[in-house]
N, C-alpha and C positions, 0 to 999 in steps of 0.2 A: 484419478487425479494425477498420479505420477506421470502417466503417459502425456497428459496435457501439459504439465510443467516441463517435461523434457523436450516437448515440441516447440517451446517458445524460442523465437529467434530475435536477434538484435537488428533493428531496421536502420539504425544510424540516426544522426541528427543530434540536436541539443536537447538535453532533458528538460521537459516542461511538466513536472508532476502536478502542478497546479491545475492543469486542464482536467486531469483525471479526478482530482479531488473535487473540483467544481462540479463535474458531471455526476459524481456520486451524490453530492448534496442536492443538486437541482433537478436531476433526472432519474436517479435510481432509488434512493431512499425517500421516496415520496409516496403518499397514500394513493395518488392517481396512477402511479406506476407499480402498485401492488405491494408496497411496504406494509408489513404487518406489525402492529404495536406489540404483539405478544412474542415476537421473535427477535433475537439479538441480531443486530447488523454487524457484519464483518467486512472490513476493507483490507485488501492485500494490495499494496502499492509497490509495483516493480519500478526500479530506477537504475539507470546506467551511469549516474554521476550526480554531481551537485546540480541544483535547479538553475536554469537560466534566469529565473526571477525568484530569489530566495524569500523576498518579502511577500509576494503573492502566494507562494507555496505555504509559508508559515501561516498566513491569514486563512487560507482554505483548509489547511490541516487543523487549525484551531476550531474552525467552524464545524468540520466533520466530526471532530472529537467531542463536540457538544451534543451529538446525537448517537454516538457509539463509543464504547470503551475498548473496542477491538480494532485498532488501526495498526496493521503490521506493515513494515517497510522492508522490502527485499532488495538487497544490494546485488544486482546482476553482475556480470563480468564487467568490472569497473574500468573500462578502457579509458574513460575520461577522468578517472580519479574521483574521490569523494571525501567529504568531511563527515566523519562519523557523528560528530556533535550536531551537525545540521540534520542528518537523517534521524537522529534520536528525537529532535524537536517535532518531527512530523508524526512519529509513532505515539500511540497512546501510553506506552511504557517503554523504558529503555530496554527491557527484555524482549520487546516486540520488533527489534531491528535484527534482521537475519542476514548474516554474512558468513562465509561466502555463499553465493547462490547454489542451490542444488535441490532437486526434488525431495530427497530424503531429509535434508536440513529443514525445509519448509514444513513438511509433515511432522517432523519431530518438535518443532518450536510452536506449532499452532494446535496443541491438543485441546479439544473441547470447543474451539472456536469454529471449526468446520464440522458440521454434524454428519455429512455424507461424503467421506473421502473417496 
């Protein structure tokens, strides 16, 4: 897990976390895509700044939080700057906002949420 996290790179552009949250809800945590009712769903949302559409992001975050209590928001190298209060609204709990980004900090803050590190 650490090597995967260390290999992440910033591709540039404007942050659109609502796309990721929408995909989680409509294409990943669905029965037809293998979602198991007996397993906890865990979302780890990486962002490089405030959302280009904060309303859409909050709507999708709220929708995703209706199906899981494990939504983590990871503040990457915040080149674009960010509002911690905005990121906290996306997470399932204020303790689920991880900053600054680092493989060790992610694994430290998500105990029990990821079963196979």
